[in-house]
Residue, then its C-alpha position, 0 to 999 in steps of 0.5 A: x145290270x150286266x156290263x154287256x146290257x149297258x148302253x154302248x156309250x157307257x161301255x165305251x166310257x168304262x173301257x176308256x177309263x180302265x185303259x187310262x187307269x192301267x196306264x197310270x198304274x204302269x207309270x207309278x201314278x197310283x193316286x191317279x190310277x185309283x181315281x180312274x178305277x173309282x170312276x169305272x166303279x161309279x158307272x159299273x159297281x159290278x166291274x170285277x177287273x176294276x175291283x182287282x185293279x184298284x186292289x193293286x194301287x191302294x196303299x192300305x193292305x186291309x183296303x186291298x183285301x176288301x176290294x178282293x173280297x168284293x170280287x169274290x162276292x161278285x164271283x165266288x169262283x174267281x181263283x185269281x182274287x182268292x189267291x191274291x187275297x191269301x198273298x195280301x193277308x201274309x204281309x198284313x200280319x195274318x190279320x183276323x178274319x173280322x178285319x175284312x168283310x169277306x164272303x163266308x166261303x173264305x176260311x181265315x184262321x185266327x192265330x192262337x193267343x199266347x198264354x203267360x207263364x205262371x210261377x210254379x213253387x219249387x217243392x225242394x225249396x219248400x222242404x229246405x225252408x221247413x227244415x231250417x225253421x224246425x231246427x230254430x224252433x227246437x233250439x228256442x224251446x230248449x232255451x225257454x225250458x232251461x230258463x224256467x228251471x233256473x229262474x225264480x220267476x218263470x212266468x216273467x221269463x216265459x212272457x219275455x221269451x215266448x214269441x208273439x203270434x206269427x202273422x198269417x201269410x196271405x197268399x198272393x193271388x195267381x194272375x189270370x191270363x187276359x186274352x189279347x183283344x181282337x184288333x178292329x180296324x178303324x177307317x183312316x180319315x182325314x181331319x177336316x171340317x167338310x161333310x162326307x156325302x152319304x153314299x145312298x141317301x133317300x130323299x123325300x122332297x116333292x118333285x116340281x115341274x120345269x119352271x117357266x118363270x121366276x119361282x113365286x117366292x123370288x124377286x125378278x132380280x134374285x139369283x136362283x139355279x135350275x137343274x134339268x135332269x132330262x136335258x142334263x143342263x144347269x141354268x143360273x138365273x137372275x130373275x128371268x134372265x139366264x146368265x149361265x147355261x152349262x152341260x152337266x152330269x147328274x146321277x145314274x139310274x142306280x144313284x139318282x139325283x134328288x128332285x125338288x126345291x132346295x137351298x145351298x147350305x154349305x160351300x167349300x173350295x175343295x173337299x174330299x168325297x167318298x162312297x161305295x167304290x170311290x174316294x175322290x180328294x180335293x173335289x173343287x168348287x163344291x156347293x152342298x144343297x141337300x144332305x150329301x148332294x152337291x154341285x161341284x167341279x169334276x176332274x175325273x171325266x169329261x163326259x158331260x151331258x150323260x148321267x155319270x155320278x152318285x147323285x151329285x151334279x158334275x160340272x166342268x171345273x171352270x164353270x163350277x168356279x164361276x157358279x161358286x163365286x156367283x151363288x151365295x149360301x141360301x141360293x135356291x136350287x130347283x131340280x126337275x125333269 
């Protein structure tokens, strides 16, 4: 969807996030600026200015080149992105074209692989060596002939003086030049036991209607969580008693939140979440309930009540902390419209 076709409140949110990101970048707060631009791309993945701005604040040259390549994929005629991509490649050591996913219109030249120099025999040295051995052979022949003529046992003399067969010299194989292997970039990863949510999972659970009473497999006092996508609300229940009601932000139309019945299977006080256009460290009070879908605290926006995420359920951080401490693993999560 073109940016101008999005709802006005989303355009206003995008503009505010871009402004905060630029201010953070000017102040030298690169990590904070990256988070703001990532939030913009979560709302509008085709936002060229956000891709360009994020390329300025990432620490890895290959990642910056990938962001600039994304701009060219959106607009192949963007000369600013093309020129900056050329500038990025020079300090990066003129990496091969395979290192970054670029559009086919960009031509990058791979540097030639130097060939090792091979040893070449010296003809003059060979001629000198042959001359010496020829003289030695003639001298030995003269000595043998003299001994045969003056000895009573020429066969014994010949057997004693004739040299043993010369061993055959096996030539040393010429080393073959081995081409330098092409460098393949490895994404930088932080060793952690936390799962990385998938960017575009395809859920298959069966949708459920909005519950009006305790689920049939739950007791009148058991804890369970209800998420209403239409109202953008989360409810924490103990049987039929509601103990928490909170505004949330669920998935956008591009990355909808799954619907169905699930159970919390993993909990982390803080974890890193990555996906297309975002990389968010230390996401607090995270509870995974299906694949990469989770309920968690949110520090990068305050627009609760409006779909904002890639499928997760964004909560205010204090409310997410309360829910994290209240709900154990195995707690039922019911998501519906």
